N, C-alpha and C positions, 0 to 999 in steps of 0.2 A: 502495499499499499502504500501505494504512495502514501506519505504521512509526514509527521513532524520532523523537522531537522535538528541540528545540533543544539541550538539554543532556542528552540521553538519556531524554526523556519516554518485534520479533521482526521404490542406482543399478545401473544395469547396468554391465557391464564397459566399461572405457574403450575408445574408439575413436580410431584415429589420424586426423590432420587430413586433411580432403578437399581435394585440389588442385582448382584451377579453379573455386572458388566465384564466383558472379556478383558482379561489382563493382558499386559504385553508379554510376548514370549521371553523365556529366560535369556539373559545376556549371553552371547557366545563371544568367541575371541574376536569376531568381526564387529561386534556391537558393544564392546566394553570401552569405557573412557580410558584415555591414556593413563598408564600406571603412575605417571609422575604426580597426578592429582592426589593419590592416596597418601603421599608423603607430606602433604601440606597440613599443618596443625591449625585448624580453624578456631577462632575465639568466638565467644558469645556476643560481643558488642559489634556494632556496625563499624567497619574499619577498611581502610584502603587496600591492605594486603589481601584480605580475604575476597574483597570485591574483585580485585585484579585477577586473583587465581581463578575465580568463577568465569569471568569474562574470557580470560586466556584460553581456557578449556573449551568454552562453548563456541568461541570464534576461531578455533584452530583449524588448520587444513584438514585434520582427521575427521572433522565433523562435516566437511564437504558443503558448507553453506546452509546446512539445516533445512533441506528441502523436504516438504511433506511427502511421504511415501517412499523415501529413499533410505539408504544405509545411514545417512545423516540423521534422519528422524529417529531411527532406532537408537543411535548413540545418544541423541539429545534427550528423549523422553526418559530413557533409563538413567541417564545421568542426573536429570532433574529429580526423578523418584528417589535415586540413591541419596541425594542431598537432603531431600525432605525427610527421609528415614534417619539420616544422621542427625538432623536437627531435633527430631523427636515428634514430628507431626504424625498424624494418623491418615490412612487412606480416606480420601474425601468424596468418593462416589460409591456409597455403600461400602463393600469390602474391597474395593478396587482403588488404585491410584489413578487409573485412567478412565476417560470417557471416550468411547469410539465415536468418531465423526465420519460418516460415510461421505465420500467425495467421488466425483467424476473428474478423471484427469483427461484433459484435452490437449493434444499437441498439434498445432497447425503446421501444415507443410509450408515452409518458408519460401518455396519456389512459386507460391501463388502470386498471381498478378491481378490487378484490377484493370480491365479493358474499358477505356472511355471512348464512346463515340460521340463526337462533338464538333460542330462547326465544319462538317464534311470531312473530318479526319479522325483517325484512330490512334490513340497512344496508350501505352501500358505504364502502370504504376507498379514499382517493384516493392516487395516486402522489406521493411527495415529502412529503406532509403526514402521512399515517397509516402509510404503508408504502413500501417500494421492492421491486421484483421484477424478475427477469431470467432468462434461460436460458443454459445453456452447451451446449445440444443441437445447436446449429447449425440448428434448425428455425425457419422463418419464422412459425410459428404453434403455440402450445402451448395446448390447451384442457383445463381441469379442471372437471368438472361434478359438484357434490355430493360433493366428497371429505370424508370425516370428519376433523375437526380433533381431534388428541390431543396432549396435553402430555406431553412425555417428559423433564422435568427439565432436565438439562444436556446431554442427547443424547450421552452417553458410554457406550461399551463398552470397558472396560479390564480384561481378565482378570487382569493382575498386581496390580491394585487391588482385585479381587473386586467389581467394580462394573459393572452392565449396566442402563442405563436402558431398554433396548429389550426386556428379557426378557419372554417369555410371550405375544407377539402376532405375528400375520402382519401386515406393514406395507404390502403391496401395495395401491396405490390410496389410502392414507391420507396426509394432510398432517400433518407433525409440527411442534409449536411448542416451542421450547427456549430456555433462558438462555445468554447468552454467559459466558465464563470457566469456571473449574473448580468442581466441587462443593466446598462449604465456603467459597468466597470471600465470598459475600454475608453469611454468618453468622460469619465470621472464625474458622473452625475449623481450627487448625493441624494437626490429626490427619488431615485428609483431603488426599490427593494431596500437593503440595508446599507446603501452606499458602498463603500470600499470593503465592508465586512461581507465575506461570501456567506450566502444562505445555502440551504441544501439544494436549492434549484440550480446552483451553480456547479455542483459536483458532477463529474462525468457519470457516476453511477445512476444518479437520478435521471439524467438526460437519456441514457439507454433504456431505463425502465419506462420512461414516459413515451418514448418512440414505440416500445413494444406495446404499451397499452393502446396506442393509437392504430396499431395494426401494420406498421411499416415492415418492409421486406429486410431492410438493413439501415444502419445509421452510421455516420462518419462524423467525428469531432474534429474541427480544425484546431491544431495545436498552435499555441503561441506561449513562449516562456513566461511572460508576465501573468497571463490569465490562468495557466496551469500551475504556476509557481515552481516548475521544473522544466529542464530542457528536453529536446528531442531524444537525447541518448536515454534518459530515464524512461520514456515511453517505449523506445525500441527494446531496451533490456528487459523491462517489465513484462512485455507481451511476447518475448521470444521464449522458446521452450515450453514445458508443460504448464498448463493453466488449470486451476481447480475451481470447482463449484460444488455446492451441495446438490445432491440429487433433487429433481424437481418436486418430489413429494415432500421434501423437508424444507422447501423454500417457496413461499407463496408469491414472490415477486414475479412480474411478467418478464418474458425473456424474448429477445429478438432471434431470428434465424442466424444473423451475422452482425457484427459491430466492430468498430475500429476507429483509427485516427488517420488524419491526413497531415502530412508535414506542411509547415506554413508555405514553403516554396510550391509544393504540389497544389495546394489550395490557391495560391495567387494565380497560378496558370490556369487552373479550372475556372476561376471567376473571370479572368481576362478572355478566355476563349468564349465565354458566354456574354461578352460585352459589358462586364461588371468590373468595378474596381474594388478590391478587397478592403482598402481603407475606408472608402465610402460606405461599404456594406456594414462595418463595424458601427458606423454612426447611425445608419438607417435602422439597423436592428435594435438600437437603444431608444427608439421613438415609439411612444404609445400609439397603438393602431398599426403597428408593423404587419404587413401581409407577406405570406411565403412567396418566394420568387423562384420560378423555373430556372434551372441552370442550363437549359437547352442541351442536355446531354443525357445519354443512357450509359448504365455501368453494367458490366457482365463479369462474372467470376465463377470459377469452380474451385471451392474451398474444400480441400481434403484434409482430414484430421485423423490422428490416431486416438481412439477413445479407449479408456480403461477405467473399470469401476474398482476403486480402491477404498481404503479407509486411512484416516490419520487419527491422532489422539490429542485431546486435551489432557493435561496432568493436573490432578486436584489433590491437595493435601489440606487438612484441617487441624486446627489447634482448638479442641473442644473448650467451651466456656465453662466456668466454675459455677455460675449462678443461672444464667440464661442461655443454656446451650442450644436452644432452638432458634435463637436469634444470631445474626452473623454480621460481621464486617468483612468485606472482600477485597483483597489485593489481587491485581492481575497484571500480566505482561504476556506479550506474544513471543513464542520461541522460534518461529519459522522465519527463514529468509529465502533467498532466490536460488540457492543450490549451486551446483556445478554445471557450467555450460560446456557440454561436450562439443569438441570440434572447434572451439574458440581458441585462437593462438595466444600464447603467453599465459598470464595468470587467469585462469578461467574459474576460480572458486570465489564466489561472492559471500565472503565470510560474515557479513552483518554484524560486526562487533559493536558499533553504536547502536545499530538498528537490527536486532534488539537484544543482543546478548547482555547489554547493560541493564535493560529492564528486567530480564530474567534473574540476573545476578542481584538486582535490587530487591526483588520480592523475597529472594532467598535470605539476603541479609536481614531484612526486616523480620522474616519469620524466625531466624536465629535469636534475634534480640527479643522478640516477643515470647518465645518459648522459654526463655530464661528470666524474664522480668518478674519482679515481686511487687505488688500481688499480681497473680496470674489474671489474664483477661476474664471478665465475667461473661461476656459474649463470646461465641465461637468466632474464630477468625479463619477465613478461607483464603488459601493461596492457589491461584488459578494461573497456570501457564497454557495459553490457548495456541491452537494451530491456525493456519490459513488466514492470518491477518493480511498478508501480502496479496491474497487472492480475493479480497473484498470483505474482511472482517468476518469470515465464515465460521471460524471456530467459536467465537464469542456469540455469533448469531445462534448457533446450535445450543450453546450453553444457556442462553436466555430462554430458549424454548424448552430446555430440559434441565432446569436448574437443580442443584443438589440441596439448595435451601429455597423454599417458596420465595418469590420475589418480595412479597410483602413482609418477610422476615429478615431481609437484607437491609441494614440500617444505612449503609453507604458503600460505595465502590471507589477505590483508589487505583488508577491506572498509571502504569509506568512504561513509557515508550520512548526510546532514544534519549538517554540521559546526557546532560551536558558533561563534558570532560575538559572544559576550558579553564577551570579554576574557580575560586571563590567569586561570588557575585554579591552586590549590594541589594539586589532585588530578586524577586521570584516571578516567573512568568506563569500565569494561570490561563490556559487555553480555554476560550469560552468564558472569560472573566465576567462576573455578574450573574452567574447561573444559579448557584445553590448555597445553602448555609453551611456547607463544608468549608466554604471560603472563610466564614466567621470563625471556624476552628483553626484554620491555618494561619490567619492574620497575626494573632498574638504570638504564636510560636515563631513566626517569621521575625516579628518585632524583637523578640529575645535574642535573635542572631543579627540584629541591626539591619534588617532587610524589609522592604516594602513590596506589596503585591501590585501587579499590573497585568493587563491582557497582553496577548500576543501582538507583536509589531505587525506582522504580515496578516492582518485581518482578512485581506483579500484571498488568502490561500485556502481557507476553509479547513484548517487543521482539526477543528472540533469535530468534523464529520469523517475523519480519516484515521481513527484509531478505535480500539475495541470498546472503550467506554461508551461509544455512541449507541451500541445496541442496548446496553442497559438504560441509557437516557431515554431512548425511544420508548422503552417499556415502562418508564416512569421512575426508575431507581436513581436517587441522587448520585452523581459521579464526579469525581475530582480528577482533573488532568493537569498537573502542575510540574514545573521543572525549573532548573537553574535559569537565572536571569541573563541579561545581556550587558549589564553595567558591571564589568569585572573590577575587582578590587585592584587588580594589576592591569592597568591599561584602559579602564573605563569603557564606555559604550563603543567607542571606535574599535577597540580590540575584540569586544564581544561580537560585533557585527561582522568583522573581518573573519573570525573564526567560523561563524555560522555560514557565511558566504563560501569560504573555502571548503567546508564539508559539503554543502550542497553542490558545488561545482565539481569537486575533485573525487568524492568518495561515496556520496549518497547513492545507494543502489548500484554500486559498481564494485569491482574486485579489490579496490583500495581501501574499503571500509574494514580495516584490520586493527587488532589490538596493537597499540604503539606505546610501550612504556616510556619511551624517550620523550614523547610530547604530551601524553595525557597528564592532566593535573587533577588528581582524584580528591584533593582536600575539599573542593567544592562539590564534588559528587557526594561525598560522605555527609556534608552539611545538608544537601537536598534530601538524602535518605532519612536523615534524622528528623527533618520536618515531616515527611510523609509518614514515618513511624510515629511521630507525636500525635498526628491527627487520628491514626487508627488506634493508638493506645488509649486516647481520650474517649473515642467513640465506642471501643470495646469494653472499657471500664465503667461505662455509665449506662443510663436508660434513654439517652436522647435519640429522637428520630428527626434528623435534619430534613428539611424540604427544599423544593426549588423556590426561588424568589418569586414574588408575585410578577406576573407577566411573562414568566418563562413557559414556552410551549409544551414542556413536559410536566408541568405541575398538575394539570387536570388528571393525567393518568396516575400519578402518585396519590392524589387525593381520592380518586375513585378506588383505587387499590386498597388503600388503608381503611376507607370507610366500609367497603365490602367485607373486609377481614376483621372488622371490629377494633382495629387499632387506631389510636388517636396521635397523629403526627403533630409536632410542635407547630403553631401558626407560623406561616412564612413571613419573613421580613422583606421589605422592598429591596430591590437591587441597589447596590452601592453606587 
């Protein structure tokens, strides 16, 4: 997933836990963690040495980039389980440490081309260079022959905004082309949607879902670095190789036969051949009353894919509460990354050290501290390492539909994804700042460290919708997604932003995201973990039920959930 960068560069009723979930096979010589890890003496407190040891192992070449369904998964989930056992947690899914997540693995044939017939000529767009394309249909072959291409602006149907880019046409059999982000973003119009802050309508996941609901044959998003918040290389790397989805029976969202992205250069030529100017199209698409525009072109392709039905696993450990064990606080991080890209020259292991070996190491460090604290937590504390985040937050989506604690019994969720390793900061970044009362608990703890809270700088990037807490939020459970700030004690804001930009440019979703003891400054990482531990400690040691702030779109779901279950949440405060 695309997701948060170094310094914060985005249901149905709850079901009880299923007993007897299949456990992972016993570790073999091929699926055991490197022996060197066993020689490390872990301490009970949150500290840099233990954190570094965990990240170093998880992000090692031996784990092959932690791709779901691979040898790397076996190493990863067994290693996480072993660490949870070492800490003293108990299996968190009935009598199992694992929660099976069925998945469909789809690998597109990268020799696929899109053939455009336009303005009396034919040209072909190449996979990876001009476009990427894939299918979530589970079909080994998807053919589109002569589908009309229509530009639909930002691909948004938002009744509350009085905005519908699809109005007035039947979309069956057509291929829609659209921009990423929200109306108004590219023209800097603060009166449209939430101004520079991306809404869910701006996310590529929404756009494909909406195109499917409208009945389109395919959808293509025009890439631009500012609107997506990442470059074309990130798109190309993320869409190459195996892609994963929940089986259709486990996922109620609508699906297209085929979906993908166009490079900015390919899109500019497409628009020009239709007699349109791409820059002007950005302006036109940001005006109320925008109408779809034919691109005077037809697209054809024969997308062949290798399909395999597999399963991956969430890892779940629990520290039972001493007084209210039926209530829970939940820490989470995703363990998966992009794996090993066979056939790619040079370093082809996408180690995912920051994204997200740091998060997994973080929840394990918090678990160790919590398991040894006195007094012990009164509420149970769940430590959840989820799979398939990079494939669309699928592991957390599955958990929310099959929770090990009913959602109305989860007091709050703390998500750790891509921790800062740039050093100590004077501030704390809260992605989605102003969302829930969990921030009221974080604020005084940050003040004790001499730090202040603020929202993410890149509000246009939609990071709130790009990490696993979002599935809990949609279901109504208050969730906190906080990380190190950008105002570093050594170098200030300039140094923090340079570090973030360098990570996004050089390492994010690439093979250079590796553990680097020479440059990583973990004193700040430890401070961040101490803050997040402090929030969970307070929440697990009391009887408070934080709510969303008034006006938050997820508050109604939480209120209904708690009312139906007979629990009384604390009255919500207004957003700060």
